[in-house]
N, C-alpha and C positions, 0 to 999 in steps of 0.2 A: 359754766362760762360760755359766753356766746362768741367771743373773739372774732368779730366780723372781719377785721382787717388782717388777720393772720391766715396764711395758707397751710396746706397739708404738711409741708416741710417744717414750718414754724411749730405746728401742733405736735408733730412727732418729736421735735427738739424739746418742747416743753415736757412731754411725757418722759423723755430720756433724762432731762436734768432733774425732774422731780424724783425719779428713782435714785439717781446719784446722790442727791442731797439727803434723801431718807437714809441712805447708807452711811454717808460721811458727816453730815451736819446734825441731823436729828439726835443721834446718840450723844453728841457733845453739847447740845443746846442748853441743857440744864446746868452743866458745869460752867458754861460761859455766863449764864444768868446768875447763878448762886454764888460762884467763887471767883468770877471775873477771870476765868482760867485762860491766860494768854497762850499756854501750850496747846489747849484745845482749839483755839482760834487758828494758830499757826498750822496745826495738823490738818485742819479742814482747808485752809488756803493752799497748802502743799498738795493736797489731794486734787483740788480744782485745777491747779497748775499742771500737775502731772498728767491729768486727763485731757489737757489742751483747752479747757474752758475759759481761761483767761486771755486767750488769743482771738476771741470772737470778733473783736473790733478791728483786727488787723489781718485783712484778707491775704496779704503777701506772706504772713507768718503762720497762718492757720493751716492745720494739716488734718482736720477732722472730716466728717461725712457731709457737712453742709456745702452746697454749691456756692451760695452767696452769703457767707456769714457777715454780721454787721451789728449795728446798734440795736436793732430789734431783738436779736438773740441775747446780747448782753443785758438788755432790759428784762427779758424773760428770766434770765438767770437771777438778776437782782430781785425781781418780784417773788420768785419761788424761794430764794434765800431769806428775804424779809418775812415771808409767811411763817417761816420756822423760827427765825431769830434776827431781829432788825439790827442788833449790835454787831453781829457778825457781818451782815450785809454792808454795813457802813465801812468796815475794814476793807472789803474787796472793792467797793465802789470807789473809795479813796485811792486804792492802789491803781485802779484802772484810770482814774483822773490824772494820776502821775504818769502812767504809761503813755497816755494819749499825746501830750506835748513832747515827750521823749521821742516817740515814734515819728511825729510829724516835723519837729523843729530842731532836734539835736544834731550836732555834727556826727557824721557816720561813726567815727571812733568812739565817741561818747555814748551814742545810742547802742552800739554793740557791746559796750562795757557794762551798761546798767540795765537795759531793757530786758534782755533774755531772762535774767534772774527774777524780775517781777512777774513776767508772763509764765515762768515755770513754777511760781509759787514759793520760790526759795528766798525772795526778798520782798520787803514791804515798802511802799512809797508813801509820801506825804506831800501836800500842797500847802505852802505858807503864804497866805494873802492877808488874813484878818489881823488887825492891830488894835490896841486900846482905843484909838480914835478913828479906826477904819473898819467899816463893815460893808454895807451895800455901796457906800460912796468911796470909791478908791482914790478920789482926788486928794484926800488928806493923807495919803501914805507917807510915812516918815522914814521907813527903812531906806538906807542909801547904799548904792552899789557903785563903787569907784574903780577905775582901771589904773593899776600901777604899771606903767610902761617899763619901769626898770626891771621888774621881775616877770612881766607879762602875766599878771594875775588880776582877777576881780577881787576886791576887798569889800566885804559886806558888814554893815553895822545896822542893827535894828532889833526889834522885839515883836514877835508874833504871838497871838493867842488863839484859843479855840481851834487848835490844829489837830485834826484826827491823825492818829498813829504817832503823835509826838513822843519822842524818847525811845520808841520801839521800831521806828522805820529805819530802813537802810539807805534810802535815797530821799532827799528833800528838794523840791523845786521851790525856790524862794523868789518872790517878786519884790522889786524895790525901784527906787528912783535913780536913774543915771544922769538925768538932766533936770536939775531943780529950777531952771530958768524958763521952762515952758510948762503948760498944763500937763498933769500927770499922764493923761491919755497919749501925749506925744513924747514923754520923757521917762517911760517905764521900761525896765528890762527884767528878764528872768534868768536865773542861773541854776545849775544843778550842783547841789552840795551833798556829797556822800557823808554818811554817818562817820564819826570819828575825827572829823576835821578839827584842828585847833581853833578855838574861838566859838565853837558850836556847843550850846548847853541847853538844858531843859529845867528851868527853875521849879516847875511844879506841874502835876497833873490835876485835873478837876474831878470832883465827884458830882455826877448828875443824877437827877431823879429817875432817869431811865437809861436805856442803852447800856446796861451793865455788861462789861466785857469789851466795850469799845473804848480804847484809850485815847483821851483827848487832853491836850495840855498846852504849855507855853514853850516857845522856841526863842532862844536869845542868840544873837550873832554879834560877836565883838571882835573886830579886825579878823574876821573869818575869811580865809583866802582859798580860791579855787583857780585852776588854770584857765587861760583865756578861752580855750575851746569849750568850756563848760557853759558858755552863753547859749541860750535857746534863741534860735532865729537871729534877728539883727538887733544891734544896740538900739534902745529906745522904741523897739517894736513889740513889746510884750503885751500891750493892751489888746491888740488883735488876737494874740494867743489866748489871753484870758477870756475874751468874749467867746471864742470857739470852744474853750473848755467848759464855760458856763452853759452853753446850749447842750453840750453832751451831758453835763452833770444834771441839768434840770430834767432831761428826758429819763435818765437813769433814776432820778428821784421820783418821777412818775411811777416807775415800776416798784420802787420801795414803798410808796404810799399805797399802791394797789395790793401789794403783798400783805401789808399790815391791815388794811381794810378788809380784805377777804378773810384773814385769820379771825378778826373780831366778828365778822358776819357769821362765819361758820359756828363759832362758839354760841352766839346769840340764837341762831336758828335751832341748834341742837337742844339748847336749854328750853326754848319756847315749845318744842315738841315733847320734851320729856317731863317737864315740871307741871304738876297739876295744881290748880288754884280754884277754889270754890266749885269743885266737881268737874272742872274742864281743863284741857291743856292750856297752859299759860298763853300760847299763841292764838287761842280763840278770842282773847280779849281784844277789843277794837284798837286800843292804844298800841298794844304790842304789834298787832297786824299792821298798823300805820308805820311804826318804826321799821319793821322788817321791809316793808315796801320801799321806804325812803332809802334805807341802806342799799337795797338792791339796785334802784335806779341810779343812785350816786356812783356806785361801783361801775355800772355799765358806762356811764358818761365819762368817768375817769379813764376807763380802759380805752374807749374810742379816741379820746384826746391824746393819751399817751402813745398809743401805737400809730396814730396819724403822724405824730412828730417823729417817731423812729423810722417809719417807712419813708417819710420825706427825706430824712438824713441819709438813709441807705440808697436813695435815688439821686443823691448829690446836692441836695439843698443845704446851704451853709449860711453863716453870718446872720445879717439882719433879716434875710428871707426866712429864717427858721426861728428867729427870736420870739415872736408872738406865740407860735405853736408850742415851742418848748416851754415857755412861761405858763401857758394855759395847762399843759400837761402837769407841770409841777404844782401849780396852784390847786387845780381841782382834785388831783389824786391825794395830795397831802391834807387838804381840808377834809376830804372824804375819809381818810384814815382817822383823823381826829373825831369826826362825827360818829363813825362806826365804833370806834373804841369807847366813846362816851355812852352810846346807846347799848353796847354790849354789857358794860358794867351795870347800867340801869336795869336791863332785862334780868340780869342775874341777881340783882339786889345785894344782900349781904355777902353772898358767895362771890360777887364781882369785885369786892375790895379786900379779899383775903387771899393769901398765897396758898392756903390749904385746899382751895377749890378750883385750881386750874390757872390759866394764863391770862385771864381777862385783866387783872390789875397790872400785870407786866406790860401788856399791850397798851393799856391806857397811859402808862408812864412813858413807854417808848414812843408812842405816836406824837407826843407833844413837841418833840424836837423837829418833826418833819416840816412844820410851817415856818421854821426859823432857819434851819441849815440850808446852804446852797442858794441863799437869797430868800428873804422873808416873803410871806403872802402879799404884803403891801408892796414890795418891790416888784413882784410878779405882775400885780395889777398895773403898776406904773409902766412896765414894759409893754403890756397888752394895749393900754390906752395910748401909748406913744405912737403906735402904728396906726391907730384909728384917728388920732388928732396930731398929725405930724407937724402942723404949723404952730402948735402951742407948747410953751415950756411951763410945766406945772410948778407951783410953789411947794416944793417938798418940805 
């Protein structure tokens, strides 16, 4: 790796987290993949929390050796975790996406009640945005959040799907409409819903082609009530919270894509060097040579874009000023992961599509989700173009 944008402290952190994950995640990765072992996931999350690695985004709460912890280091963590097991990385990335608005927007008493457990690895978080008719376009959100002044409670009614950590999370952040008479961007709120609340249920979990061990499912809320102080930020002000979370999430997904791409690349390179065909190493064939070269330059490009976005964030860039860079990081890194996963399987041939000969087929299945979750590649292109063509509204 070249990591032009990382400094010596960042590189030392990468070496440290690599060793940690080799000890705590690598021995559990097969159980997570083969048996969808949630106990293995939880054990690795607890180990990360106990070691302080889930506090990297929160400088005021961090107690480790880094002088300036931030999104760069959280992204390095995600990259190295995804290199070993992307399903596990999805779990911690979602937990961090839940911790982020809790830290920034929750009332102090609510933040102190729920945030420490997530950062210590003792609790899991979930974010509830997507609905049957709502994906990239939040304007169609149907979940309603009403205030009952007689009991001083928020009452939530709605149905969410494709929610990571559904049914196993301890804390849910739910987005919904508090003012249906204005556009969703001006009438959306977010509330904190702890597990076990009356009216909170989980109709089903999904079976995906990849990311085995990552639990994703449906969340239903029927007259689910939470206290008034469980509102995040201000009433009708959650769209800005969501935008900030998406920038954070897209940069983290850049790290996820990088980890998956690097894992596929290393498998392809090892096979190209070891396998002989027609009296030569497979890698001596011009077509294989070309594939390895393209995988390499794509990974370097993804790395530069990803850590440009994280370094900008760590220097205080926020909101629309980071939107294009975060979208570029997510787009290029996740598309690179898919390219590298596909080429790795092709380099391995029959070995690439069997479980008996390594992880190439797992990586191929896992990578496919990356260009969809956290905003599709098409949505990322829209965000990038919207900054270059600010005066034009595209026909989506």
